[in-house]
Each structure stands twice: as C-alpha cells, then as structure tokens.
C-alpha positions, 0 to 999 in steps of 0.5 A: 500500500502506498500513500500520498503525503502533504507538507504544509508550511513546515518550519523548523527552528533551533532557538534562533536558528531556522533550519527549514522555513515555510516548506510546502509540497506534496508527494503522490502515492507510489512516488519515489521522491529524493531530497537533494542538497548540500550538507546542512540544508535541512534534508535529513531534518525534514525526513526525521520530521516526517518520521516523528523523530524531530519536532516541528516548530510550525506547519503540518504533515498529512498522509492520506488525509490524516494529520501525521505530525500529531501522532507518535513515531510508532503510529505513523505507519512509516519505516525508516532506513538509517545511514548506520544500519542500526542493527542489533549485533547480538541478533541474527538477520532473521531476528533483526527483521522480526523484532519490530513485528514481534513488538507490536504483537504480529502473528508468528506465522505472518512474521515468517511469511513476511520475512521469507518474502522480503528475503527472497525479494532482496536475495538474502535468504542464505543470510537469515541465520547470520549475525551482523558481524558476519555480513558485509556493509552491503549485506547489512544495508540490505537487512536494514531495508528488509526490516523496513519491508516486513512492516509493510508501511505506507511509506519508506524513508531512507536517510542517506542509506548508501553513504557508507558503501564503496563506489561499486557497491553503491552503484549496485545497491542503487539499482536494487533500490530502483527495482525494489520500488518497482516491485513494492510500488510504495511511496519512498522518500530518499535523502542524499547529497549525491546528485547521481543517486538523485538523478538515477532513483527519483521520480521527482527531486526536491532541491533544498538550500538555505532553509527553503526549496529551490526547485521541485521537478523530474531529474531531466527538468532539474538538469536541463531547466534549473530554476536558479543558479544554485540548482544549475551549479549544484546538479551536474558534473562538472558544474555548469559554466558561468560567465558574466554578461556585458549586455543583452540585445533584442534580435527579432524577439530572442536574446543575443548575449554580449560577453567581453572577449567573445563574439555575440552569442545567439540564444533562443531565450525570449527577450520579452521574458527578461524583467530587466534586460539592462540588469546584471546577468550571467550566462550559464552553459553546460560542458556538453553544450559547448561544441568544438568548431572551426575557427571561423564558426567560433564564438571564442577560442582558448588554450587547453589547460587540462584534459580530464579523460573519463573513458566515455567522455573527455573534459577540456579545461579551456583557458580564455585570453582574459584568464577565465576558464570554460569546461567543454565536453568532447568525445572519449576518444579525443586526442586533444592535449594540454597546450592546444588551441581550441575554438568553441561555440555554444548551443543556443538552445541550451544556454541559460541566463541568470539574473542578479537574484539567481533566477533562471531564464531558459530558451525554447527548443 
C-alpha cells in the first residue's frame, strides 16, 4: 500500500536558528521522491520530521488525509532506513527483521511469511541465520531495508542509506533500490547529497538550500531547466559554466548575449521574458553544450589547460585570453592535449541566463 503525503508550511527552528522555513509540497502515492542538497540544508531534518523523530516548530504533515505530525513515531505507519544500519549485533538477520513485528504483537506465522518474502525479494535468504558481524556493509544495508519491508508501511524513508558503501557497491545497491520500488510500488522518500543517486532513483527531486526549496521537478527538468543558479551549479558534473554578461540585445524577439572577449552569442531565450534586460546577468552553459568548431564558426577560442579523460567522455579545461576558464565536453576518444588551441561555440538552445537574484531564464527548443 502506498500513500500520498502533504507538507504544509513546515518550519523548523533551533532557538534562533531556522533550519527549514515555510516548506510546502506534496508527494503522490507510489512516488519515489529524493531530497537533494548540500550538507546542512535541512534534508535529513525534514525526513526525521516526517518520521516523528524531530519536532516541528510550525506547519503540518498529512498522509492520506490524516494529520501525521500529531501522532507518535510508532503510529505513523512509516519505516525508516538509517545511514548506520542500526542493527542489533547480538541478533541474527532473521531476528533483526522480526523484532519490530514481534513488538507490536504480529502473528508468528505472518512474521515468517513476511520475512521469507522480503528475503527472497532482496536475495538474502542464505543470510537469515547470520549475525551482523558476519555480513558485509552491503549485506547489512540490505537487512536494514528488509526490516523496513516486513512492516509493510505506507511509506519508506531512507536517510542517506548508501553513504557508507564503496563506489561499486553503491552503484549496485542503487539499482536494487530502483527495482525494489518497482516491485513494492510504495511511496519512498530518499535523502542524499549525491546528485547521481538523485538523478538515477527519483521520480521527482526536491532541491533544498538555505532553509527553503529551490526547485521541485523530474531529474531531466532539474538538469536541463534549473530554476536558479544554485540548482544549475549544484546538479551536474562538472558544474555548469558561468560567465558574466556585458549586455543583452533584442534580435527579432530572442536574446543575443554580449560577453567581453567573445563574439555575440545567439540564444533562443525570449527577450520579452527578461524583467530587466539592462540588469546584471550571467550566462550559464553546460560542458556538453559547448561544441568544438572551426575557427571561423567560433564564438571564442582558448588554450587547453587540462584534459580530464573519463573513458566515455573527455573534459577540456579551456583557458580564455582574459584568464577565465570554460569546461567543454568532447568525445572519449579525443586526442586533444594540454597546450592546444581550441575554438568553441555554444548551443543556443541550451544556454541559460541568470539574473542578479539567481533566477533562471531558459530558451525554447
């Protein structure tokens, strides 16, 4: 069973310090939502408030038309998977999974059936008689997830559950979590500061920063149409390139960008959308939206300062004449070396403008 969750004007303060300020959004039944943001942005606090492990200062939390924040944690019908697994070391895997159900008086036959089903789902039937000390980190995390599954909650809450795993295991466990969501069709809320986890797992991402929500959207929307300069710089590897704009001009309804040391850059951004075209703006462009071209086509040229070879792609760190750096993405088989001169042109459909407040303006495809 999955459930809709609604956050209404939620605020969290510690004395004079505001952690979250008037947060509101809704989660659909069976949706996989990821809270993404830098350390200290309040994402884990928000998750713990939903679970009942943190008090709220103002606002309300609702699930299936019922007020959740007035209930104690054990009555909220949610299961939480912690970063540190939180397994009882003296108990077997089976006993760890059964513990919560025994505490609420669940029938032993029901407990056995649920444990068997969860163990098969997570491919850990052979681990049931082991104790946590006999398990790898990935196996312990699987047990923690299994313990949550057997409760058959209305919503699963994951607090950075993969952060203690090595890179290869994190990748495999991400796939397992995605497959688990497809099987159980439950509402899942997942906290991470890792954008790869967010992009690969989420139906929608809630990007948090500085006590507030910066943007809520699908992974592709967050990446391709960031709502703010913060989102554009936080999501994506490498981060988006930002360049100060000298002037903006109206070219038949679309915006042409003038940047010192570059030829005019055509965009598909509607000039009429800009609230103050004479104000301060920055142009933003992702590395993959900067093309290597012939000198005659180039908007700017520069010298390759560093080459980062990543297998399927190569990143070129290009130093411009005025000292600014642009990062361009090219083919993984590229033979370009540091010290070479390259000529660059930006994809006009994929550039963004950010005003002095960091608000984003996008072009039309």
